[in-house]
MIGU-791617 format. One record per residue: residue number from 1; residue in one letter; x, z negated, y of N, C-alpha, C, O in turn. Coordinates in Angstrom, 1 decimal. Last residue first. Layout:
> NUM, A, X, Z, Y, X, Z, Y, X, Z, Y, X, Z, Y .
...
***
This chain:
> 65, D, 7.0, 46.2, -14.8, 7.4, 47.7, -15.0, 7.5, 48.1, -16.4, 7.8, 49.2, -16.7 .
> 64, Q, 4.4, 44.3, -13.6, 5.4, 44.4, -14.7, 5.7, 45.9, -14.8, 4.8, 46.8, -14.9 .
> 63, K, 3.5, 42.3, -10.9, 3.7, 43.7, -11.4, 4.7, 43.7, -12.5, 5.8, 43.1, -12.3 .
> 62, T, 1.3, 39.5, -11.3, 2.6, 40.0, -11.0, 2.7, 41.4, -11.6, 2.1, 41.8, -12.6 .
> 61, E, -1.6, 38.3, -9.6, -1.0, 39.0, -10.7, 0.4, 39.6, -10.3, 0.6, 40.0, -9.2 .
> 60, P, -1.7, 34.9, -8.3, -1.7, 36.4, -8.1, -1.0, 37.1, -9.3, -0.1, 36.6, -9.9 .
> 59, R, -3.8, 32.5, -10.0, -2.5, 33.0, -9.5, -2.5, 34.5, -9.3, -3.3, 35.2, -9.9 .
> 58, R, -7.1, 31.9, -8.7, -6.1, 32.0, -9.7, -4.8, 32.5, -9.1, -4.7, 32.9, -8.0 .
> 57, D, -8.4, 31.2, -6.3, -9.0, 30.8, -7.6, -8.1, 30.9, -8.7, -8.2, 30.1, -9.7 .
> 56, P, -6.6, 29.9, -3.4, -7.0, 31.0, -4.4, -7.6, 30.4, -5.7, -7.2, 29.3, -6.1 .
> 55, V, -8.2, 28.3, -0.7, -7.3, 28.1, -1.9, -7.7, 29.2, -2.9, -8.8, 29.4, -3.2 .
> 54, P, -8.1, 28.3, 2.8, -8.6, 28.8, 1.6, -7.6, 28.6, 0.4, -6.4, 28.7, 0.6 .
> 53, P, -7.8, 25.1, 4.6, -7.3, 26.5, 4.3, -7.9, 27.0, 3.0, -8.1, 26.2, 2.1 .
> 52, L, -10.7, 23.4, 5.8, -9.5, 23.5, 5.0, -9.1, 24.9, 4.8, -9.9, 25.8, 4.8 .
> 51, P, -11.8, 23.4, 9.3, -12.0, 23.7, 7.9, -10.7, 23.7, 7.1, -9.6, 24.0, 7.7 .
> 50, R, -11.7, 20.4, 11.2, -11.2, 21.8, 11.1, -11.4, 22.1, 9.6, -11.1, 21.3, 8.7 .
> 49, R, -14.6, 18.6, 12.1, -13.4, 18.7, 11.3, -13.0, 20.2, 11.2, -13.9, 21.1, 11.2 .
> 48, P, -15.8, 18.2, 15.5, -16.0, 18.6, 14.1, -14.7, 18.8, 13.4, -13.6, 19.1, 14.0 .
> 47, H, -15.4, 15.3, 17.6, -15.1, 16.7, 17.3, -15.4, 17.0, 15.8, -15.1, 16.1, 15.0 .
> 46, I, -18.1, 13.2, 18.5, -16.8, 13.3, 17.8, -16.6, 14.8, 17.4, -17.6, 15.5, 17.0 .
> 45, T, -19.4, 12.8, 21.8, -19.5, 13.3, 20.4, -18.1, 13.3, 19.8, -17.1, 13.4, 20.5 .
> 44, K, -21.2, 11.5, 24.5, -20.0, 11.5, 23.8, -20.2, 11.9, 22.3, -21.2, 11.5, 21.7 .
> 43, N, -23.6, 11.1, 25.8, -22.7, 12.1, 26.4, -21.4, 12.2, 25.6, -20.5, 12.9, 26.1 .
> 42, P, -25.0, 9.0, 24.5, -25.5, 10.3, 24.4, -24.5, 11.4, 24.9, -24.5, 12.5, 24.4 .
> 41, P, -23.0, 6.5, 22.7, -23.5, 7.0, 24.0, -23.9, 8.5, 23.9, -23.3, 9.3, 23.1 .
> 40, G, -24.2, 6.0, 19.3, -23.2, 6.0, 20.4, -23.8, 6.5, 21.7, -25.0, 6.9, 21.7 .
> 39, K, -26.1, 3.8, 17.4, -26.0, 5.1, 18.0, -25.0, 5.0, 19.1, -25.0, 4.0, 19.9 .
> 38, P, -24.6, 1.6, 14.9, -25.4, 1.9, 16.1, -25.2, 3.2, 16.7, -24.1, 3.8, 16.5 .
> 37, P, -24.7, 2.3, 11.3, -24.0, 2.0, 12.6, -24.9, 2.3, 13.8, -25.8, 3.1, 13.7 .
> 36, A, -27.1, 0.8, 9.2, -26.5, 2.0, 9.7, -25.8, 1.6, 11.0, -26.2, 0.6, 11.7 .
> 35, P, -27.8, -1.8, 8.4, -27.8, -0.7, 7.4, -27.2, 0.6, 7.9, -26.7, 1.3, 7.1 .
> 34, H, -25.7, -4.5, 9.4, -26.7, -3.5, 9.8, -26.7, -2.4, 8.8, -25.6, -2.0, 8.3 .
> 33, H, -24.9, -7.9, 9.4, -24.9, -6.7, 8.6, -26.1, -5.8, 9.2, -27.2, -6.3, 9.5 .
> 32, E, -22.8, -9.7, 11.7, -24.1, -9.3, 11.2, -24.0, -8.0, 10.5, -23.2, -7.1, 10.8 .
> 31, V, -20.8, -12.4, 12.5, -20.8, -11.1, 11.9, -22.2, -10.8, 11.3, -22.8, -11.6, 10.6 .
> 30, V, -19.8, -14.2, 15.3, -20.9, -14.0, 14.3, -20.8, -12.6, 13.8, -20.8, -11.6, 14.6 .
> 29, I, -17.0, -16.3, 16.0, -17.7, -15.1, 16.1, -18.8, -15.0, 15.1, -18.7, -15.7, 14.1 .
> 28, E, -15.1, -18.8, 17.8, -16.0, -18.4, 16.7, -16.7, -17.1, 17.0, -17.0, -16.8, 18.2 .
> 27, G, -11.8, -18.3, 19.1, -13.1, -19.0, 19.0, -13.9, -18.5, 17.8, -13.3, -17.8, 17.0 .
> 26, V, -9.3, -17.3, 19.2, -10.3, -16.7, 20.1, -11.6, -17.4, 20.1, -12.5, -17.0, 20.9 .
> 25, P, -6.1, -18.8, 19.2, -7.4, -18.7, 18.6, -8.4, -18.1, 19.6, -8.3, -18.5, 20.8 .
> 24, E, -3.1, -17.0, 19.7, -4.0, -18.0, 20.2, -5.4, -17.8, 19.6, -5.8, -16.6, 19.4 .
> 23, L, -0.3, -16.5, 17.6, -1.6, -16.0, 18.2, -2.5, -17.1, 18.6, -2.6, -18.1, 17.9 .
> 22, R, 3.1, -16.1, 17.6, 2.0, -17.0, 17.6, 0.8, -16.4, 18.3, 0.9, -15.9, 19.4 .
> 21, T, 5.4, -14.6, 15.4, 4.5, -14.4, 16.6, 3.3, -15.4, 16.5, 2.7, -15.6, 15.4 .
> 20, E, 8.8, -14.5, 14.6, 7.4, -15.1, 14.3, 6.6, -15.0, 15.6, 7.1, -15.2, 16.7 .
> 19, R, 10.5, -11.4, 14.2, 10.3, -12.7, 14.8, 8.9, -13.2, 14.6, 8.0, -12.5, 14.3 .
> 18, P, 11.5, -9.8, 11.2, 10.8, -9.9, 12.4, 10.6, -11.3, 12.9, 10.7, -12.3, 12.2 .
> 17, E, 14.9, -9.3, 10.0, 13.6, -10.0, 9.8, 12.8, -10.1, 11.2, 13.5, -10.3, 12.2 .
> 16, N, 17.4, -8.4, 10.3, 16.3, -7.4, 10.3, 14.9, -8.0, 10.1, 14.0, -7.3, 10.1 .
> 15, S, 19.2, -10.4, 12.7, 18.8, -10.0, 11.4, 17.7, -9.0, 11.5, 17.2, -8.7, 12.5 .
> 14, P, 22.2, -10.7, 14.7, 20.7, -10.4, 14.6, 20.4, -9.9, 13.2, 21.1, -9.2, 12.6 .
> 13, A, 24.4, -13.3, 13.9, 24.2, -11.9, 14.1, 22.7, -11.6, 14.0, 22.0, -12.3, 13.2 .
> 12, P, 24.3, -16.5, 15.7, 24.3, -15.7, 14.5, 24.0, -14.2, 14.8, 23.5, -13.9, 15.8 .
> 11, Q, 26.6, -17.8, 18.0, 25.3, -17.2, 17.8, 25.3, -16.4, 16.5, 26.3, -15.6, 16.3 .
> 10, K, 29.1, -18.8, 18.7, 28.4, -19.4, 17.5, 27.1, -18.8, 17.3, 26.4, -19.2, 16.3 .
> 9, E, 29.9, -17.5, 21.0, 30.7, -17.4, 19.8, 30.0, -17.8, 18.6, 30.2, -17.3, 17.5 .
> 8, E, 28.2, -18.3, 23.0, 28.1, -16.9, 22.5, 28.9, -16.7, 21.2, 28.5, -15.9, 20.3 .
> 7, N, 29.0, -20.9, 23.6, 27.7, -20.7, 23.0, 27.5, -19.3, 22.4, 26.7, -19.1, 21.5 .
> 6, R, 31.5, -20.6, 24.9, 31.4, -21.1, 23.5, 30.0, -20.9, 22.9, 30.0, -20.6, 21.7 .
> 5, P, 32.1, -17.5, 26.6, 31.5, -18.9, 26.6, 31.3, -19.3, 25.1, 31.1, -18.5, 24.3 .
> 4, R, 35.2, -15.8, 26.2, 33.7, -15.9, 26.1, 33.3, -17.3, 26.1, 34.0, -18.2, 25.8 .
> 3, N, 37.9, -13.9, 27.1, 37.3, -15.2, 27.3, 35.8, -15.1, 27.2, 35.2, -14.4, 27.9 .
> 2, P, 39.3, -11.7, 24.6, 38.6, -12.0, 25.9, 38.0, -13.4, 25.9, 37.7, -13.9, 24.9 .
> 1, M, 42.5, -11.7, 23.2, 41.1, -12.0, 23.0, 40.5, -12.3, 24.3, 41.0, -13.2, 25.1 .
***
């Protein structure tokens, strides 16, 4: 048996539970309602969505001999 320090022998096996994270408070904020989102910068735009692939209206007919 290899020589290990005593504190390593008594450490528990790592668990699958996440560690606790402490968050610092950021202070108070004010939330305001606006009927529409603000306009973005004029030189930036969001790319258009790619069109969906075509979907057939009915099943293809099968050939019967």
